[in-house]
N, CA, C and O atoms as a DFTB+ gen file, in Angstrom:
568 C
 N C O
     1  1    -104.401     -23.652      53.354
     2  2    -104.898     -22.574      53.954
     3  2    -106.466     -22.434      53.656
     4  3    -106.959     -22.443      52.528
     5  1    -107.156     -22.306      54.851
     6  2    -108.604     -22.107      54.653
     7  2    -108.984     -20.789      54.061
     8  3    -108.269     -19.803      54.239
     9  1    -110.048     -20.743      53.387
    10  2    -110.443     -19.421      52.795
    11  2    -111.106     -18.655      53.917
    12  3    -111.877     -19.236      54.680
    13  1    -110.842     -17.430      54.035
    14  2    -111.348     -16.580      55.083
    15  2    -112.250     -15.435      54.287
    16  3    -111.809     -14.784      53.341
    17  1    -113.462     -15.314      54.781
    18  2    -114.445     -14.391      54.138
    19  2    -114.144     -12.916      54.556
    20  3    -114.705     -11.965      54.012
    21  1    -113.219     -12.783      55.559
    22  2    -112.905     -11.462      55.996
    23  2    -111.455     -11.079      55.439
    24  3    -110.459     -11.537      55.998
    25  1    -111.353     -10.271      54.379
    26  2    -110.102     -10.016      53.822
    27  2    -109.128      -9.237      54.750
    28  3    -107.917      -9.456      54.731
    29  1    -109.722      -8.296      55.583
    30  2    -108.891      -7.550      56.491
    31  2    -108.229      -8.510      57.593
    32  3    -107.037      -8.443      57.891
    33  1    -109.020      -9.292      58.089
    34  2    -108.521     -10.388      59.022
    35  2    -107.491     -11.305      58.375
    36  3    -106.506     -11.663      59.021
    37  1    -107.676     -11.669      57.206
    38  2    -106.629     -12.450      56.467
    39  2    -105.366     -11.677      56.246
    40  3    -104.275     -12.238      56.342
    41  1    -105.480     -10.383      55.948
    42  2    -104.215      -9.585      55.853
    43  2    -103.531      -9.523      57.127
    44  3    -102.317      -9.716      57.192
    45  1    -104.263      -9.255      58.182
    46  2    -103.587      -9.034      59.535
    47  2    -102.894     -10.355      59.951
    48  3    -101.794     -10.309      60.500
    49  1    -103.537     -11.575      59.691
    50  2    -102.899     -12.845      60.039
    51  2    -101.724     -12.959      59.236
    52  3    -100.693     -13.291      59.822
    53  1    -101.678     -12.724      57.878
    54  2    -100.515     -12.900      57.124
    55  2     -99.495     -11.929      57.594
    56  3     -98.334     -12.334      57.645
    57  1     -99.768     -10.654      57.959
    58  2     -98.793      -9.797      58.389
    59  2     -98.141     -10.200      59.583
    60  3     -96.942      -9.957      59.717
    61  1     -98.843     -10.840      60.548
    62  2     -98.183     -11.323      61.795
    63  2     -97.390     -12.554      61.421
    64  3     -96.261     -12.694      61.893
    65  1     -97.893     -13.437      60.622
    66  2     -97.160     -14.731      60.366
    67  2     -95.841     -14.439      59.673
    68  3     -94.870     -15.169      59.868
    69  1     -95.788     -13.398      58.877
    70  2     -94.580     -13.104      58.067
    71  2     -93.627     -12.058      58.645
    72  3     -92.586     -11.779      58.050
    73  1     -93.952     -11.508      59.733
    74  2     -93.188     -10.462      60.367
    75  2     -92.001     -11.050      61.024
    76  3     -92.007     -12.184      61.503
    77  1     -90.940     -10.221      61.037
    78  2     -89.618     -10.661      61.816
    79  2     -90.003     -10.467      63.391
    80  3     -90.995      -9.850      63.780
    81  1     -89.122     -11.049      64.154
    82  2     -89.314     -10.897      65.538
    83  2     -89.311      -9.408      66.018
    84  3     -90.082      -8.990      66.882
    85  1     -88.510      -8.760      65.473
    86  2     -88.368      -7.301      65.842
    87  2     -89.675      -6.547      65.464
    88  3     -90.214      -5.774      66.256
    89  1     -90.127      -6.786      64.310
    90  2     -91.409      -6.286      63.788
    91  2     -92.616      -6.691      64.625
    92  3     -93.553      -5.914      64.809
    93  1     -92.575      -7.931      65.132
    94  2     -93.641      -8.389      65.974
    95  2     -93.676      -7.656      67.289
    96  3     -94.758      -7.365      67.799
    97  1     -92.532      -7.350      67.853
    98  2     -92.445      -6.627      69.120
    99  2     -92.988      -5.216      68.889
   100  3     -93.684      -4.679      69.751
   101  1     -92.701      -4.647      67.816
   102  2     -93.196      -3.201      67.462
   103  2     -94.629      -3.261      67.406
   104  3     -95.340      -2.417      67.951
   105  1     -95.132      -4.391      66.658
   106  2     -96.617      -4.456      66.585
   107  2     -97.268      -4.606      67.939
   108  3     -98.339      -4.052      68.186
   109  1     -96.610      -5.369      68.837
   110  2     -97.291      -5.484      70.165
   111  2     -97.273      -4.088      70.828
   112  3     -98.277      -3.657      71.394
   113  1     -96.192      -3.429      70.757
   114  2     -96.188      -2.049      71.327
   115  2     -97.309      -1.104      70.747
   116  3     -98.031      -0.374      71.426
   117  1     -97.331      -1.236      69.423
   118  2     -98.377      -0.428      68.693
   119  2     -99.773      -0.786      69.276
   120  3    -100.589       0.098      69.535
   121  1    -100.006      -2.000      69.458
   122  2    -101.412      -2.408      69.978
   123  2    -101.629      -1.814      71.439
   124  3    -102.646      -1.209      71.779
   125  1    -100.559      -2.064      72.238
   126  2    -100.696      -1.526      73.563
   127  2    -100.966      -0.036      73.617
   128  3    -101.843       0.418      74.352
   129  1    -100.232       0.703      72.860
   130  2    -100.420       2.164      72.847
   131  2    -101.778       2.485      72.311
   132  3    -102.487       3.332      72.854
   133  1    -102.172       1.773      71.178
   134  2    -103.554       1.963      70.684
   135  2    -104.687       1.814      71.723
   136  3    -105.606       2.627      71.828
   137  1    -104.545       0.714      72.478
   138  2    -105.563       0.457      73.459
   139  2    -105.523       1.468      74.652
   140  3    -106.567       1.757      75.237
   141  1    -104.404       1.967      74.988
   142  2    -104.262       3.000      75.958
   143  2    -104.957       4.261      75.481
   144  3    -105.697       4.903      76.227
   145  1    -104.705       4.609      74.208
   146  2    -105.276       5.719      73.630
   147  2    -106.779       5.660      73.622
   148  3    -107.456       6.641      73.931
   149  1    -107.293       4.516      73.271
   150  2    -108.669       4.201      73.268
   151  2    -109.302       4.517      74.719
   152  3    -110.300       5.223      74.863
   153  1    -108.601       3.912      75.764
   154  2    -109.119       4.040      77.101
   155  2    -109.115       5.498      77.524
   156  3    -110.062       5.960      78.162
   157  1    -108.035       6.249      77.167
   158  2    -107.941       7.633      77.530
   159  2    -109.060       8.511      76.859
   160  3    -109.671       9.388      77.471
   161  1    -109.251       8.211      75.638
   162  2    -110.292       8.842      74.880
   163  2    -111.624       8.718      75.475
   164  3    -112.355       9.703      75.577
   165  1    -111.991       7.487      75.893
   166  2    -113.163       7.242      76.614
   167  2    -113.352       8.009      77.829
   168  3    -114.380       8.638      78.081
   169  1    -112.285       7.936      78.609
   170  2    -112.219       8.565      79.926
   171  2    -112.363      10.106      79.858
   172  3    -112.880      10.766      80.758
   173  1    -111.850      10.631      78.687
   174  2    -111.958      12.150      78.430
   175  2    -113.257      12.603      77.981
   176  3    -113.578      13.790      78.032
   177  1    -114.104      11.574      77.487
   178  2    -115.499      11.975      77.063
   179  2    -116.384      12.098      78.300
   180  3    -116.175      11.449      79.325
   181  1    -117.363      12.947      78.151
   182  2    -118.236      13.131      79.403
   183  2    -119.072      12.003      79.639
   184  3    -119.522      11.849      80.775
   185  1    -119.386      11.075      78.609
   186  2    -120.254       9.985      78.930
   187  2    -119.524       8.882      79.739
   188  3    -120.172       8.086      80.418
   189  1    -118.213       8.841      79.665
   190  2    -117.286       7.960      80.331
   191  2    -117.829       6.499      80.283
   192  3    -118.318       5.959      81.275
   193  1    -117.721       5.933      79.144
   194  2    -118.202       4.571      78.835
   195  2    -117.240       3.538      79.539
   196  3    -116.361       2.976      78.886
   197  1    -117.412       3.312      80.806
   198  2    -116.449       2.599      81.667
   199  2    -116.274       1.251      81.129
   200  3    -115.132       0.792      81.143
   201  1    -117.246       0.534      80.649
   202  2    -117.078      -0.801      80.134
   203  2    -116.106      -0.777      78.951
   204  3    -115.333      -1.725      78.814
   205  1    -116.096       0.196      78.129
   206  2    -115.146       0.249      77.102
   207  2    -113.799       0.652      77.467
   208  3    -112.825       0.230      76.845
   209  1    -113.693       1.527      78.542
   210  2    -112.439       1.844      79.135
   211  2    -111.780       0.572      79.681
   212  3    -110.617       0.265      79.421
   213  1    -112.612      -0.156      80.467
   214  2    -112.032      -1.445      81.016
   215  2    -111.623      -2.301      80.001
   216  3    -110.541      -2.871      80.146
   217  1    -112.359      -2.523      78.884
   218  2    -112.004      -3.578      77.818
   219  2    -110.608      -3.129      77.199
   220  3    -109.709      -3.939      76.972
   221  1    -110.510      -1.793      76.952
   222  2    -109.221      -1.349      76.314
   223  2    -108.046      -1.520      77.204
   224  3    -106.981      -1.920      76.734
   225  1    -108.189      -1.216      78.572
   226  2    -107.164      -1.400      79.527
   227  2    -106.770      -2.779      79.614
   228  3    -105.580      -3.091      79.643
   229  1    -107.748      -3.665      79.658
   230  2    -107.462      -5.165      79.779
   231  2    -106.676      -5.597      78.589
   232  3    -105.674      -6.300      78.716
   233  1    -107.150      -5.154      77.342
   234  2    -106.339      -5.523      76.150
   235  2    -104.934      -5.016      76.290
   236  3    -104.011      -5.758      75.957
   237  1    -104.694      -3.809      76.757
   238  2    -103.280      -3.371      76.863
   239  2    -102.583      -4.138      77.922
   240  3    -101.365      -4.278      77.807
   241  1    -103.180      -4.637      78.908
   242  2    -102.589      -5.494      79.910
   243  2    -102.114      -6.794      79.360
   244  3    -101.052      -7.301      79.723
   245  1    -102.960      -7.361      78.426
   246  2    -102.770      -8.580      77.796
   247  2    -101.568      -8.496      76.906
   248  3    -100.775      -9.434      76.831
   249  1    -101.420      -7.358      76.217
   250  2    -100.193      -7.153      75.357
   251  2     -98.956      -7.012      76.226
   252  3     -97.910      -7.578      75.911
   253  1     -99.054      -6.326      77.229
   254  2     -97.821      -6.227      78.199
   255  2     -97.514      -7.609      78.733
   256  3     -96.344      -7.946      78.912
   257  1     -98.471      -8.375      78.981
   258  2     -98.215      -9.786      79.593
   259  2     -97.525     -10.544      78.352
   260  3     -96.598     -11.322      78.578
   261  1     -97.939     -10.335      77.152
   262  2     -97.332     -11.071      76.066
   263  2     -95.865     -10.614      75.849
   264  3     -94.976     -11.417      75.567
   265  1     -95.683      -9.434      75.979
   266  2     -94.320      -8.877      75.960
   267  2     -93.464      -9.432      77.162
   268  3     -92.261      -9.664      77.047
   269  1     -94.090      -9.604      78.183
   270  2     -93.314     -10.184      79.349
   271  2     -92.950     -11.593      79.167
   272  3     -91.808     -11.986      79.405
   273  1     -93.951     -12.419      78.724
   274  2     -93.627     -13.859      78.507
   275  2     -92.783     -14.038      77.346
   276  3     -92.243     -15.136      77.207
   277  1     -92.581     -13.109      76.471
   278  2     -91.687     -13.318      75.360
   279  2     -90.264     -13.110      75.590
   280  3     -89.450     -13.481      74.743
   281  1     -89.892     -12.528      76.704
   282  2     -88.480     -12.242      76.987
   283  2     -87.759     -13.596      77.229
   284  3     -88.231     -14.534      77.871
   285  1     -86.528     -13.560      76.612
   286  2     -85.657     -14.608      76.698
   287  2     -84.433     -14.279      77.770
   288  3     -83.414     -13.648      77.490
   289  1     -84.740     -14.807      78.965
   290  2     -83.758     -14.441      80.042
   291  2     -82.309     -15.058      79.893
   292  3     -81.319     -14.575      80.442
   293  1     -82.299     -16.152      79.107
   294  2     -81.044     -16.815      78.899
   295  2     -80.112     -16.046      78.042
   296  3     -78.903     -16.020      78.274
   297  1     -80.688     -15.396      77.013
   298  2     -79.930     -14.556      76.038
   299  2     -79.948     -13.101      76.385
   300  3     -78.963     -12.397      76.162
   301  1     -81.003     -12.649      76.906
   302  2     -81.250     -11.206      77.219
   303  2     -80.590     -10.597      78.445
   304  3     -80.433      -9.385      78.594
   305  1     -80.197     -11.581      79.357
   306  2     -79.476     -11.192      80.529
   307  2     -80.100      -9.967      81.307
   308  3     -81.306      -9.970      81.556
   309  1     -79.334      -8.979      81.670
   310  2     -79.753      -7.863      82.410
   311  2     -80.822      -7.021      81.678
   312  3     -81.693      -6.448      82.332
   313  1     -80.770      -6.936      80.339
   314  2     -81.767      -6.139      79.571
   315  2     -83.096      -6.818      79.669
   316  3     -84.117      -6.160      79.868
   317  1     -83.111      -8.175      79.528
   318  2     -84.396      -8.857      79.730
   319  2     -84.955      -8.695      81.088
   320  3     -86.161      -8.480      81.213
   321  1     -84.106      -8.787      82.205
   322  2     -84.547      -8.646      83.503
   323  2     -85.191      -7.187      83.700
   324  3     -86.253      -7.017      84.299
   325  1     -84.460      -6.193      83.150
   326  2     -84.950      -4.827      83.331
   327  2     -86.303      -4.613      82.566
   328  3     -87.225      -3.964      83.059
   329  1     -86.358      -5.170      81.393
   330  2     -87.595      -5.054      80.717
   331  2     -88.823      -5.690      81.436
   332  3     -89.936      -5.170      81.507
   333  1     -88.444      -6.924      81.971
   334  2     -89.476      -7.619      82.782
   335  2     -89.954      -6.756      83.914
   336  3     -91.161      -6.616      84.110
   337  1     -89.070      -6.187      84.648
   338  2     -89.371      -5.337      85.742
   339  2     -90.341      -4.174      85.292
   340  3     -91.365      -3.891      85.914
   341  1     -89.887      -3.485      84.072
   342  2     -90.725      -2.453      83.519
   343  2     -92.165      -2.936      83.164
   344  3     -93.173      -2.277      83.416
   345  1     -92.156      -4.113      82.574
   346  2     -93.505      -4.668      82.170
   347  2     -94.373      -4.920      83.450
   348  3     -95.582      -4.691      83.454
   349  1     -93.672      -5.418      84.568
   350  2     -94.573      -5.558      85.772
   351  2     -95.055      -4.256      86.195
   352  3     -96.237      -4.139      86.518
   353  1     -94.201      -3.185      86.229
   354  2     -94.642      -1.873      86.626
   355  2     -95.744      -1.391      85.705
   356  3     -96.734      -0.853      86.202
   357  1     -95.635      -1.551      84.385
   358  2     -96.717      -1.140      83.416
   359  2     -97.940      -1.861      83.854
   360  3     -98.953      -1.202      84.088
   361  1     -97.940      -3.179      83.988
   362  2     -99.074      -3.981      84.351
   363  2     -99.880      -3.426      85.522
   364  3    -101.092      -3.211      85.504
   365  1     -99.066      -3.228      86.517
   366  2     -99.625      -2.654      87.775
   367  2    -100.266      -1.287      87.575
   368  3    -101.354      -1.014      88.082
   369  1     -99.541      -0.394      86.793
   370  2    -100.164       0.930      86.630
   371  2    -101.415       0.866      85.791
   372  3    -102.365       1.622      85.996
   373  1    -101.402      -0.029      84.862
   374  2    -102.676      -0.258      83.988
   375  2    -103.833      -0.779      84.931
   376  3    -104.982      -0.350      84.827
   377  1    -103.474      -1.684      85.812
   378  2    -104.525      -2.254      86.666
   379  2    -104.992      -1.111      87.591
   380  3    -106.193      -0.941      87.799
   381  1    -104.089      -0.362      88.122
   382  2    -104.390       0.765      88.979
   383  2    -105.419       1.808      88.197
   384  3    -106.482       2.221      88.660
   385  1    -104.903       2.108      87.018
   386  2    -105.717       3.077      86.128
   387  2    -107.111       2.563      85.788
   388  3    -108.044       3.347      85.616
   389  1    -107.249       1.228      85.691
   390  2    -108.449       0.607      85.360
   391  2    -109.414       0.619      86.606
   392  3    -110.618       0.845      86.486
   393  1    -108.812       0.365      87.784
   394  2    -109.615       0.479      89.030
   395  2    -110.182       1.872      89.298
   396  3    -111.366       2.071      89.567
   397  1    -109.257       2.808      89.205
   398  2    -109.555       4.177      89.571
   399  2    -110.161       4.976      88.383
   400  3    -110.668       6.083      88.566
   401  1    -110.098       4.405      87.203
   402  2    -110.512       5.183      85.900
   403  2    -109.830       6.491      85.842
   404  3    -110.507       7.515      85.755
   405  1    -108.546       6.535      85.884
   406  2    -107.676       7.694      85.792
   407  2    -106.896       7.686      84.530
   408  3    -106.444       6.613      84.129
   409  1    -106.690       8.818      83.846
   410  2    -105.815       8.804      82.719
   411  2    -104.392       9.040      83.016
   412  3    -103.582       8.748      82.136
   413  1    -103.949       9.553      84.192
   414  2    -102.585       9.834      84.457
   415  2    -101.729       8.565      84.404
   416  3    -100.711       8.591      83.713
   417  1    -102.038       7.529      85.034
   418  2    -101.261       6.335      84.926
   419  2    -101.104       5.662      83.477
   420  3    -100.103       5.087      83.049
   421  1    -102.291       5.863      82.841
   422  2    -102.378       5.385      81.408
   423  2    -101.406       6.145      80.601
   424  3    -100.633       5.527      79.870
   425  1    -101.375       7.430      80.669
   426  2    -100.486       8.282      79.940
   427  2     -99.083       8.059      80.227
   428  3     -98.273       8.092      79.301
   429  1     -98.698       7.824      81.483
   430  2     -97.430       7.513      81.895
   431  2     -96.902       6.185      81.245
   432  3     -95.777       6.141      80.747
   433  1     -97.688       5.178      81.262
   434  2     -97.356       3.935      80.718
   435  2     -97.241       4.168      79.164
   436  3     -96.277       3.739      78.530
   437  1     -98.175       4.804      78.639
   438  2     -98.072       5.145      77.168
   439  2     -96.875       5.729      76.769
   440  3     -96.277       5.310      75.778
   441  1     -96.432       6.727      77.493
   442  2     -95.097       7.439      77.178
   443  2     -93.975       6.449      77.196
   444  3     -93.192       6.413      76.246
   445  1     -93.846       5.627      78.242
   446  2     -92.849       4.646      78.376
   447  2     -92.825       3.590      77.167
   448  3     -91.775       3.208      76.650
   449  1     -93.995       3.200      76.809
   450  2     -94.200       2.283      75.816
   451  2     -93.730       2.805      74.360
   452  3     -93.118       2.102      73.555
   453  1     -94.086       4.056      74.165
   454  2     -93.814       4.846      72.993
   455  2     -92.214       4.798      72.904
   456  3     -91.650       4.458      71.864
   457  1     -91.548       5.147      74.026
   458  2     -90.107       5.262      73.938
   459  2     -89.485       3.795      73.688
   460  3     -88.530       3.668      72.922
   461  1     -90.005       2.787      74.299
   462  2     -89.458       1.506      74.020
   463  2     -89.796       1.048      72.616
   464  3     -88.971       0.409      71.963
   465  1     -91.003       1.364      72.133
   466  2     -91.371       1.100      70.806
   467  2     -90.335       1.706      69.700
   468  3     -89.912       1.034      68.759
   469  1     -89.999       3.006      69.929
   470  2     -89.076       3.605      69.060
   471  2     -87.693       2.915      69.002
   472  3     -87.019       2.794      67.979
   473  1     -87.370       2.491      70.203
   474  2     -86.063       1.747      70.377
   475  2     -86.118       0.382      69.548
   476  3     -85.184       0.028      68.829
   477  1     -87.208      -0.298      69.699
   478  2     -87.437      -1.554      68.889
   479  2     -87.441      -1.292      67.404
   480  3     -86.870      -2.048      66.619
   481  1     -88.115      -0.173      67.020
   482  2     -88.062       0.121      65.575
   483  2     -86.608       0.219      65.045
   484  3     -86.292      -0.250      63.952
   485  1     -85.779       0.819      65.833
   486  2     -84.400       1.006      65.392
   487  2     -83.666      -0.345      65.412
   488  3     -82.847      -0.611      64.533
   489  1     -83.965      -1.236      66.452
   490  2     -83.478      -2.519      66.539
   491  2     -83.799      -3.385      65.223
   492  3     -82.953      -3.996      64.571
   493  1     -85.134      -3.326      64.962
   494  2     -85.724      -4.048      63.857
   495  2     -85.055      -3.586      62.478
   496  3     -84.877      -4.393      61.565
   497  1     -84.741      -2.399      62.394
   498  2     -84.034      -1.716      61.171
   499  2     -82.546      -2.286      61.075
   500  3     -82.036      -2.598      59.999
   501  1     -81.989      -2.376      62.140
   502  2     -80.563      -2.806      62.086
   503  2     -80.336      -4.314      62.006
   504  3     -79.273      -4.817      61.643
   505  1     -81.450      -5.009      62.383
   506  2     -81.242      -6.599      62.310
   507  2     -82.458      -7.069      61.687
   508  3     -83.233      -7.783      62.322
   509  1     -82.701      -6.701      60.411
   510  2     -84.021      -7.183      59.771
   511  2     -83.893      -8.660      59.473
   512  3     -82.894      -9.170      58.964
   513  1     -84.988      -9.302      59.835
   514  2     -85.077     -10.688      59.583
   515  2     -84.272     -11.651      60.476
   516  3     -84.293     -12.866      60.282
   517  1     -83.583     -11.087      61.430
   518  2     -82.704     -11.817      62.247
   519  2     -83.515     -12.302      63.483
   520  3     -84.501     -11.698      63.906
   521  1     -83.032     -13.410      64.011
   522  2     -83.619     -14.059      65.134
   523  2     -83.098     -13.366      66.337
   524  3     -81.908     -13.466      66.637
   525  1     -83.972     -12.636      67.073
   526  2     -83.499     -11.813      68.271
   527  2     -83.614     -12.679      69.672
   528  3     -83.394     -12.206      70.787
   529  1     -83.952     -13.865      69.432
   530  2     -84.185     -14.678      70.669
   531  2     -83.917     -16.191      70.369
   532  3     -82.890     -16.588      69.818
   533  1     -84.960     -17.011      70.792
   534  2     -84.758     -18.371      70.326
   535  2     -85.411     -18.661      68.975
   536  3     -85.923     -17.725      68.361
   537  1     -85.425     -19.831      68.501
   538  2     -85.838     -20.159      67.219
   539  2     -87.416     -20.304      67.061
   540  3     -87.877     -20.468      65.932
   541  1     -88.150     -20.254      68.041
   542  2     -89.527     -20.354      68.079
   543  2     -90.294     -19.205      68.609
   544  3     -89.808     -18.567      69.543
   545  1     -91.367     -18.896      68.143
   546  2     -92.232     -17.810      68.696
   547  2     -91.597     -16.534      68.636
   548  3     -90.710     -16.297      67.817
   549  1     -92.049     -15.627      69.543
   550  2     -91.576     -14.306      69.618
   551  2     -90.556     -14.114      70.768
   552  3     -90.342     -12.983      71.204
   553  1     -89.959     -15.145      71.238
   554  2     -89.124     -15.121      72.238
   555  2     -87.909     -14.144      72.141
   556  3     -86.877     -14.426      71.533
   557  1     -88.125     -13.002      72.779
   558  2     -87.182     -11.927      72.566
   559  2     -86.075     -11.970      73.684
   560  3     -86.335     -12.177      74.869
   561  1     -84.784     -11.749      73.172
   562  2     -83.681     -11.700      74.113
   563  2     -83.636     -10.390      74.933
   564  3     -83.044     -10.343      76.011
   565  1     -84.252      -9.368      74.416
   566  2     -84.273      -8.104      75.178
   567  2     -83.443      -7.143      74.494
   568  3     -83.309      -6.008      74.950
């Protein structure tokens, strides 16, 4: 392992590498929610730093895309398909919010993500350390 001069970055990397699949999904939801909160915060300010809004929304879209590609349709069946459709909807809403610079679609997606996040917290508690999809990556069954 190479020495990293940034202890916070090293901690974050270790936290991700050692997390269970369920915990990784929760971490992805946390990041998407955080980025949406950042975008809403900038939009609510009178200065409206649109470049920072854009960057936060794009990061949230990237997380949603990661959640989307992590689904395991072979094992997840209908749940994975339903999550995929939700993620497509979230992605489209985030894109629309970014184009129009509106908080309403951001807050809607945030509420959905928070609900899904809470469900994944419970799943991760019930199945700690268990493989929820395939044996590699974050491939989630749904």
